[in-house]
C-alpha positions as CSV (number, residue, x, y, z in Angstrom):
1,M,-57.2,-7.4,-78.2
2,T,-53.8,-8.6,-76.8
3,V,-53.2,-12.5,-76.8
4,S,-50.3,-13.1,-74.8
5,L,-48.4,-15.6,-75.3
6,K,-49.1,-18.1,-72.1
7,E,-52.9,-18.0,-74.2
8,L,-51.3,-18.9,-77.5
9,V,-49.5,-21.7,-76.2
10,W,-52.5,-22.7,-73.9
11,E,-55.0,-23.0,-77.4
12,R,-51.8,-25.0,-79.3
13,L,-51.7,-27.3,-76.3
14,K,-55.6,-27.4,-76.4
15,K,-55.9,-28.0,-80.0
16,Q,-52.9,-31.2,-80.0
17,G,-54.7,-32.6,-76.9
18,K,-52.1,-31.9,-75.1
19,L,-53.2,-29.9,-72.8
20,R,-53.8,-31.8,-69.7
21,K,-55.9,-31.5,-67.0
22,I,-54.2,-31.4,-63.3
23,T,-55.4,-31.5,-59.8
24,L,-53.8,-30.5,-56.7
25,E,-52.9,-33.9,-55.9
26,D,-51.2,-35.2,-59.0
27,L,-49.2,-32.0,-58.7
28,A,-48.2,-32.6,-55.7
29,L,-46.9,-36.2,-56.7
30,H,-44.1,-33.8,-58.4
31,S,-42.0,-32.4,-55.8
32,T,-38.7,-33.3,-56.5
33,P,-36.1,-32.5,-58.9
34,E,-36.7,-35.6,-60.4
35,K,-39.7,-34.5,-61.2
36,A,-40.5,-31.0,-60.9
37,W,-43.6,-29.4,-62.3
38,I,-45.0,-26.1,-60.4
39,S,-48.3,-24.0,-61.2
40,V,-48.4,-20.3,-61.8
41,Q,-51.4,-18.5,-62.4
42,G,-53.0,-21.7,-63.5
43,A,-51.0,-23.1,-65.7
44,V,-48.8,-26.4,-64.8
45,Y,-45.1,-25.9,-66.1
46,D,-43.0,-28.9,-66.0
47,I,-39.7,-26.8,-65.2
48,T,-37.5,-30.8,-63.9
49,E,-34.8,-29.8,-66.8
50,H,-34.7,-26.0,-65.5
51,V,-33.8,-27.9,-61.6
52,K,-31.7,-29.8,-62.8
53,R,-29.1,-27.4,-64.7
54,H,-29.8,-24.9,-62.1
55,A,-26.7,-22.9,-60.5
56,G,-27.6,-23.5,-57.3
57,W,-26.4,-27.7,-57.5
58,K,-22.9,-26.0,-57.9
59,C,-22.9,-22.5,-57.2
60,G,-22.9,-21.1,-53.6
61,C,-24.3,-18.0,-54.7
62,A,-27.4,-19.7,-56.2
63,V,-28.0,-21.8,-52.8
64,S,-31.0,-20.1,-51.8
65,E,-32.6,-19.0,-55.0
66,L,-32.9,-23.0,-55.5
67,M,-33.8,-23.5,-52.0
68,A,-37.1,-21.7,-52.9
69,I,-37.5,-23.5,-56.2
70,L,-37.6,-26.4,-54.0
71,R,-39.7,-25.2,-51.4
72,C,-42.7,-24.5,-54.6
73,L,-42.1,-27.8,-56.2
74,G,-45.4,-29.3,-56.2
75,T,-47.4,-26.7,-55.2
76,E,-49.3,-23.8,-56.9
77,C,-47.3,-21.0,-56.0
78,T,-48.2,-18.1,-58.0
79,E,-47.5,-15.8,-54.9
80,E,-43.8,-16.6,-54.5
81,F,-43.3,-16.5,-58.1
82,L,-44.6,-13.5,-58.7
83,E,-42.9,-11.9,-56.0
84,I,-39.4,-12.2,-57.4
85,H,-40.6,-12.2,-61.1
86,S,-41.7,-9.8,-63.8
87,Q,-44.4,-11.1,-66.4
88,H,-41.6,-11.6,-68.5
89,A,-40.3,-14.5,-67.0
90,I,-43.6,-16.0,-67.1
91,Q,-43.7,-15.8,-70.8
92,R,-40.2,-17.5,-70.9
93,M,-41.5,-20.2,-69.2
94,Q,-44.6,-21.1,-71.7
95,P,-42.4,-23.8,-73.0
96,Y,-42.1,-26.2,-70.0
97,M,-46.5,-25.7,-70.0
98,I,-48.1,-29.5,-69.6
99,G,-51.5,-27.9,-68.5
100,E,-53.8,-26.5,-66.2
101,L,-54.6,-26.5,-62.5
102,V,-58.8,-27.8,-62.3
103,P,-60.6,-29.5,-59.2
104,K,-60.7,-33.4,-59.7
105,E,-64.0,-33.4,-60.0
106,E,-63.1,-32.0,-63.7
107,A,-60.0,-33.9,-64.3
108,E,-62.1,-37.0,-63.7
109,K,-65.6,-35.7,-66.1
110,D,-62.6,-35.3,-68.3
111,A,-61.0,-38.3,-68.2
112,E,-64.2,-40.0,-68.1
113,N,-65.0,-38.4,-72.0
114,K,-61.5,-39.7,-72.9
115,I,-61.9,-43.0,-72.0
116,L,-66.2,-42.8,-73.7
117,N,-64.6,-41.4,-76.7
118,M,-62.0,-43.9,-76.9
119,F,-64.5,-46.8,-76.4
120,P,-68.2,-45.4,-78.0
121,S,-70.0,-49.0,-77.5
122,M,-69.6,-48.0,-73.3
123,S,-71.5,-45.0,-73.8
124,P,-75.1,-44.0,-72.4
125,E,-76.7,-44.2,-75.9
126,A,-75.0,-46.8,-77.7
127,T,-76.9,-49.2,-78.9
128,P,-78.8,-51.8,-76.6
129,V,-77.4,-55.3,-77.6
130,S,-80.2,-57.3,-79.3
131,E,-81.4,-60.4,-78.0
132,K,-79.9,-62.9,-80.5
133,E,-76.2,-60.9,-79.9
134,H,-77.0,-61.4,-76.3
135,H,-78.1,-64.8,-76.7
136,D,-74.9,-65.8,-78.8
137,L,-72.8,-64.0,-76.0
138,N,-74.2,-65.9,-73.7
139,L,-73.4,-69.6,-75.6
140,C,-69.7,-68.2,-76.1
141,K,-69.0,-67.8,-72.1
142,R,-70.0,-71.7,-71.9
């Protein structure tokens, strides 16, 4: 079984806790040359530096390429990307991967779990406050 570079990067980011869960709404907020994200085949890439350095800003011959890129910023653009790029181009994008595109509900659940892990006492399984602790807390409020 062959593992793609995308899968390797995905797993590495996941293990490091750096694979973000990004919704279409979050993706749409990054649709400018200063904050340029795209999604291709379920992965989200921050291509800001690529956009800033693109030859289309300086050279008239690459303006149409730049315009096509700008049109796709902040969107899921697998179809557009694959129309003009090879699988090799996707492999070259892996260093720019920042997350995976997920439904809003999944991202919200993931964020909730991260908060609960940071504050274990907030979890539903946390030990309830004893009567004495409750009394002591009420005394502190006065």
